[in-house]
Steps between C-alpha positions, in 0.01 A plus 500: 500500500404244746671434820662170424667661175717713738840362565686583835805729479821296507759657725849542357761371748830682538785338319755288698864626482592250224195565301566885525862453373370306211234745423745795508755317287225428228402869519847617457549278201187644340612842573842453355370345183279797441791747580735309258227510232451889546878562495534292176213683339644838604835414346342376180304829473815701553698309249222552232495870575881511456483307180230749364700792614826377325269421175379839497847661542653281238265622214 
């Protein structure tokens, strides 16, 4: 690689308080959506297991 192909490292500035609040709100939204999806999936699996159990007992 030649010298002119290197790019300088861009420093990341700390977020301002309003930017930090927005960042945290967005992160919480993403986390909440994942948690909700995981809970719905868990309940669906439990309901399916219960249906299968009842079907086996009903034979």
